[in-house]
C-alpha positions as CSV (number, residue, x, y, z in Angstrom):
1,M,1.1,2.7,-9.5
2,N,1.2,-0.4,-11.8
3,T,-2.8,-1.5,-12.3
4,A,-4.2,-4.7,-13.8
5,F,-7.5,-4.1,-15.6
6,G,-10.6,-6.5,-15.8
7,T,-14.4,-6.1,-16.4
8,S,-17.1,-5.6,-13.5
9,S,-20.2,-7.8,-13.5
10,L,-21.5,-4.7,-15.0
11,G,-19.4,-4.9,-18.1
12,Q,-17.8,-2.0,-17.4
13,K,-13.9,-1.8,-17.1
14,R,-12.0,-1.6,-14.1
15,S,-8.7,-1.3,-12.7
16,W,-7.4,-2.7,-9.4
17,P,-3.8,-2.0,-7.2
18,R,-1.1,-4.4,-9.2
19,C,0.6,-6.0,-6.3
20,D,0.4,-9.3,-4.3
21,A,-3.0,-11.7,-5.1
22,I,-4.3,-13.7,-2.7
23,A,-4.4,-17.3,-3.7
24,S,-7.0,-19.8,-1.3
25,F,-5.9,-22.8,0.1
26,R,-7.2,-25.1,2.7
27,F,-5.6,-26.9,5.6
28,Q,-6.9,-28.7,8.7
29,H,-7.2,-27.1,11.9
30,P,-6.8,-28.8,15.3
31,R,-10.0,-27.5,17.0
32,R,-11.9,-25.9,14.1
33,G,-11.6,-28.8,11.2
34,L,-11.3,-27.7,7.9
35,V,-10.2,-23.7,7.5
36,H,-10.2,-21.9,4.2
37,A,-7.1,-19.5,4.3
38,N,-5.4,-17.2,1.3
39,R,-1.6,-16.7,0.8
40,L,0.0,-14.1,-1.0
41,L,1.7,-14.6,-4.4
42,P,3.8,-12.0,-6.1
43,W,2.7,-9.3,-9.1
44,Q,-0.8,-10.5,-9.8
45,P,-3.6,-8.2,-9.3
46,I,-6.0,-7.9,-5.9
47,V,-9.2,-9.5,-6.8
48,P,-12.0,-10.4,-4.1
49,L,-11.8,-13.6,-2.9
50,H,-14.7,-15.7,-0.7
51,F,-13.3,-17.8,1.8
52,E,-14.5,-19.4,4.9
53,G,-13.5,-19.8,8.7
54,D,-10.6,-17.6,10.8
55,F,-7.8,-15.9,8.6
56,M,-5.6,-13.1,9.8
57,S,-3.5,-11.0,7.5
58,D,-1.9,-7.3,7.1
59,L,-5.2,-6.2,5.8
60,F,-8.0,-8.3,7.8
61,T,-8.4,-10.4,10.4
62,T,-11.6,-12.9,11.0
63,Y,-12.9,-15.3,13.1
64,A,-15.8,-17.4,11.6
65,D,-17.3,-18.3,15.5
66,L,-16.3,-16.1,18.1
67,A,-17.7,-18.3,20.8
68,A,-15.9,-20.9,19.5
69,E,-12.3,-19.0,20.5
70,I,-12.7,-19.6,24.2
71,D,-13.7,-22.4,26.4
72,I,-15.2,-21.5,29.9
73,R,-13.3,-23.1,32.7
74,K,-15.3,-23.8,35.7
75,D,-15.0,-21.7,38.4
76,G,-13.0,-19.3,36.5
77,T,-12.4,-16.3,34.0
78,I,-10.3,-16.7,31.0
79,S,-9.3,-14.1,28.5
80,K,-7.7,-14.2,24.6
81,T,-6.5,-11.2,22.4
82,L,-8.0,-12.0,19.3
83,Y,-6.4,-8.4,17.7
84,Q,-4.1,-5.9,18.7
85,D,-2.4,-2.9,16.8
86,D,-1.7,0.4,17.7
87,S,-5.2,1.9,17.7
88,L,-7.2,-1.3,18.8
89,K,-7.0,-4.0,21.5
90,V,-9.9,-6.9,21.4
91,V,-10.1,-9.4,23.8
92,L,-12.5,-12.4,24.2
93,F,-13.8,-13.1,28.1
94,G,-15.2,-16.2,29.2
95,F,-16.3,-16.4,32.7
96,D,-18.1,-19.0,34.8
97,A,-21.6,-18.7,36.8
98,G,-20.3,-16.2,40.0
99,Q,-17.1,-15.0,38.4
100,E,-16.5,-11.3,38.2
101,L,-14.5,-8.7,37.4
102,S,-14.0,-6.3,39.9
103,E,-14.2,-2.6,39.8
104,H,-12.1,-0.6,37.6
105,T,-11.7,1.9,35.3
106,A,-10.1,1.9,31.4
107,A,-7.7,4.7,30.3
108,V,-9.1,4.5,27.0
109,P,-12.8,4.2,25.5
110,A,-14.4,0.7,25.3
111,M,-16.8,-1.5,23.9
112,L,-18.6,-4.5,25.4
113,Q,-20.5,-7.1,23.3
114,F,-22.0,-10.0,24.9
115,L,-22.1,-12.9,23.0
116,D,-23.8,-15.4,25.0
117,G,-24.8,-15.8,29.1
118,D,-26.2,-13.2,31.3
119,A,-24.2,-10.9,33.3
120,T,-24.6,-7.5,35.8
121,V,-22.7,-4.4,34.3
122,T,-22.1,-1.8,36.8
123,L,-21.5,1.8,35.1
124,G,-20.6,4.1,37.3
125,D,-23.7,4.2,39.6
126,K,-25.8,2.5,37.2
127,T,-26.6,-0.9,36.9
128,I,-27.5,-3.2,33.9
129,D,-28.4,-6.8,33.0
130,A,-26.8,-8.0,29.7
131,A,-27.4,-11.1,28.0
132,A,-26.9,-12.1,24.4
133,N,-26.2,-9.5,22.2
134,T,-26.4,-6.2,24.5
135,F,-23.7,-3.8,23.5
136,V,-22.2,-1.1,25.8
137,H,-20.1,1.6,25.2
138,M,-18.2,3.2,27.9
139,A,-15.9,6.7,28.0
140,A,-12.4,6.7,29.0
141,K,-12.1,6.5,32.8
142,L,-15.6,5.7,33.9
143,S,-15.4,2.9,37.0
144,H,-17.1,-0.1,35.9
145,S,-17.5,-4.0,36.9
146,I,-19.1,-7.1,35.6
147,S,-20.4,-9.9,37.5
148,A,-21.4,-13.3,35.4
149,N,-25.1,-14.8,36.6
150,K,-24.4,-17.8,33.9
151,P,-21.8,-18.7,31.6
152,T,-20.7,-15.9,29.3
153,R,-18.6,-15.0,26.6
154,M,-17.9,-11.1,26.4
155,L,-15.9,-9.1,23.6
156,L,-13.8,-6.3,24.9
157,L,-13.0,-3.6,22.4
158,L,-10.5,-1.0,23.6
159,L,-10.3,2.0,21.4
160,K,-6.3,2.9,22.1
161,V,-6.5,5.7,19.5
162,A,-8.9,7.8,21.4
163,K,-6.0,8.2,24.6
164,A,-3.7,9.5,21.9
165,N,-5.7,11.9,20.3
166,G,-7.8,12.7,23.8
């Protein structure tokens, strides 16, 4: 493997894999305003960069403000897939007050992260109240439902690799 050499902040000699480097640039996004992003340049050392805003690449995906990614619709439930690969699916949900996902199961383990609002979550025969910053992990095939008491945003992570290994 080709390498590039540099010096760390402590004065130690460091090497990085020599491949595509990432150059920073900015563009005007219609909803998020000025966004900082990166572009690959051939045959330069990979070095850490600082950036702001949303960004997707083969190496990582970022969202600077998850709540801003989805608008809650009056008397509705909306979902938006933010990321998906062979092992993980990430979906952002927006529920208006009174909306619900009726009882169902998932074939894979799942995690819920409530960003804002207030909801009632039924997990098997247990019921919990979920507000901003509530986290829930569910085993595969657990019966569950969600009912929003106030407008609510929730992040769902489906762990697909667990199904393949289980």
